[in-house]
Residue, then its C-alpha position, 0 to 999 in steps of 0.5 A: m170695701p168699694v170706693y166711691t167718688y162723691r163731688c161737690e155741686n156747691c164749691g167743686v171739691q171731689f173726694e173718695k169714700h170706703q163705704s160698705f154697700t149698705d151704708n146711706p150715701l153722703k149728702t153734706c159736704p165737708e168743706c163748704k158743710k151744705k148738702a149738696l154731695k153727689k155721688v160721681i160715676t165712673p166706669t170701672k175695671v175689668i179683668f179677666k183672668g183664666s181661660g175662656f175670655y180671649a179669641t184665642d182659647h178655643k182654637s188652635p193651640s199656636g193661636n193661628t186663626t187658620s185650621t191646620k189639620k190634616t183630611e184624611t180620604k179614602t178611595e171608593t174601592e177601599s171602602k166599598p166592595a166590587s160589586t158584580e151583576k147577573s145578566e140572564 
């Protein structure tokens, strides 16, 4: 169940309450008994677990940003046979 924070606009008391998503918001302050309660919007914590959330996930295994791949090059003489020209 989520925890909601309420603050009374009349007396200034602030408290937290465990409520279901389907429960109606509280209206009456438990201290001054006036209908002056408002929900306080608080930032939520986000926790990223598992792979796919970090900049280093799909890069090199060491996490470096530079590529350490070795490239192989073939010379044209290895890949193509020598051509023969006939002149008449």
